[in-house]
C-alpha positions in Angstrom: 0.4 -0.2 0.0 1.1 3.0 -0.4 0.3 6.7 0.9 0.9 10.5 -0.8 3.1 12.9 1.3 2.7 17.0 1.1 6.6 16.6 2.1 8.8 18.0 -0.1 11.2 15.2 0.1 8.7 12.3 0.5 6.6 12.1 -2.8 4.6 8.5 -1.0 5.6 5.8 1.6 5.3 2.2 0.6 4.2 0.3 3.5 2.3 -3.1 4.2 0.1 -4.2 7.3 1.6 -6.4 9.8 -0.4 -6.8 12.7 -3.5 -5.5 15.0 -4.6 -6.6 18.3 -7.0 -5.6 20.6 -5.2 -5.1 23.7 -7.9 -4.2 26.2 -11.6 -4.5 25.9 -13.9 -4.2 29.2 -17.4 -3.6 29.4 -18.9 -1.9 33.2 -22.4 -2.3 32.6 -22.8 -1.9 35.9 -22.5 2.0 35.5 -24.3 2.1 32.7 -27.8 4.0 32.9 -30.2 3.3 29.7 -30.4 6.8 27.8 -27.0 8.6 29.5 -24.6 10.7 28.1 -21.5 9.2 28.0 -18.5 11.5 27.7 -15.6 9.6 25.6 -12.3 10.1 26.2 -9.6 9.3 23.2 -5.8 8.7 23.1 -3.1 8.1 20.2 -0.2 6.7 20.3 2.6 6.0 18.5 6.3 4.1 18.6 8.7 3.7 15.7 10.7 -0.2 15.5 13.9 0.8 14.2 15.0 -2.5 13.4 11.7 -3.8 12.1 11.3 -0.4 10.3 7.6 -0.8 11.7 5.4 2.0 13.0 2.9 0.9 15.7 -0.1 2.9 16.5 -2.3 2.4 19.5 -5.5 3.9 19.8 -7.3 4.0 23.1 -11.0 4.9 24.1 -12.5 5.4 27.9 -16.2 5.9 27.4 -17.6 7.5 30.6 -21.0 8.6 32.3 -20.9 10.7 35.8 -16.6 9.8 36.9 -17.9 6.4 36.1 -16.3 4.4 32.9 -18.3 2.6 31.2 -16.2 1.0 28.4 -12.2 0.8 28.2 -10.5 -0.3 25.0 -7.3 -0.1 22.9 -5.9 -1.8 20.1 -3.1 -2.0 18.4 -2.0 -1.5 14.5 1.4 -2.8 12.9 2.9 -0.8 9.7 6.0 -2.5 8.3 7.4 0.6 6.2 9.5 -0.6 2.6 13.3 -0.1 2.5 13.1 2.6 0.1 10.7 4.3 1.9 12.8 4.4 5.3 15.6 5.4 3.5 13.7 8.4 2.3 13.0 9.4 5.7 15.9 8.7 7.0 18.7 11.9 7.9 22.2 9.9 8.3 24.0 12.9 9.1 21.5 13.8 12.0 21.2 10.4 12.8 16.7 10.4 12.8 14.5 8.9 10.9 11.5 11.1 10.9 8.0 9.9 10.1 5.5 12.5 7.8 3.2 13.7 9.9 0.8 12.6 7.2 1.5 9.3 7.3 0.8 9.4 11.6 -2.2 10.7 9.9 -3.3 8.1 7.5 -2.1 5.1 10.4 -3.8 6.8 13.4 -7.1 7.6 11.5 -7.0 3.6 10.4 -6.2 2.4 13.5 -9.1 4.3 16.0 -11.8 4.2 12.5 -10.8 -0.2 13.1 -11.3 0.3 17.1 -14.6 2.5 16.4 -15.7 -0.7 14.3 -14.8 -3.1 17.0 -16.2 -1.2 20.1 -19.4 -1.4 18.2 -19.1 -5.4 17.5 -17.9 -6.7 21.6 -21.0 -4.0 22.5 -22.9 -6.4 20.8 -24.4 -8.9 23.3 -24.3 -6.2 25.9 -27.0 -3.4 27.1 -24.3 -0.9 26.4 -24.7 1.1 23.8 -21.9 3.4 22.4 -20.7 4.7 18.6 -17.3 6.6 19.5 -16.9 10.1 17.7 -15.5 10.3 14.1 -12.2 12.1 14.3 -10.0 13.6 12.3 -6.4 13.6 13.6 -5.1 15.3 9.7 -6.5 18.3 12.3 -4.7 17.2 15.0 -0.9 16.0 14.6 1.0 19.2 14.3 4.3 17.8 13.3 5.9 14.9 12.1 7.7 12.3 14.3 11.3 12.1 15.0 12.9 9.2 15.8 17.0 9.2 17.2 18.3 5.8 15.9 
């Protein structure tokens, strides 16, 4: 797969999806009330595994009612960058790899979107109804990730 970049140096990034996991999923039905307002707190974290050329993205969401948790879910996706892409992203003089914000946004939106679906599916057998809100990480991720290698 590839992603087109606005970055002058890197025109596109080639990568492949290499894994996923639901890291945690918990439902606290005893805290849920029908027709209650659920506040959702979401977080997306990134990590770069230089030895494997893999960008890990973890998306977490917590649904809360009156300061009591209703749902806690976390999912990770791993994306392996091609050797050519890693070469384009590497600054040997500075000893860094720079993962462009556009690529982080793509990985984050993909992971969070999958988490949204997983939450719906996992809540199906419960009485808890929660639809995680849509978010656009391209508006939230302000800069590229610089990793020392």
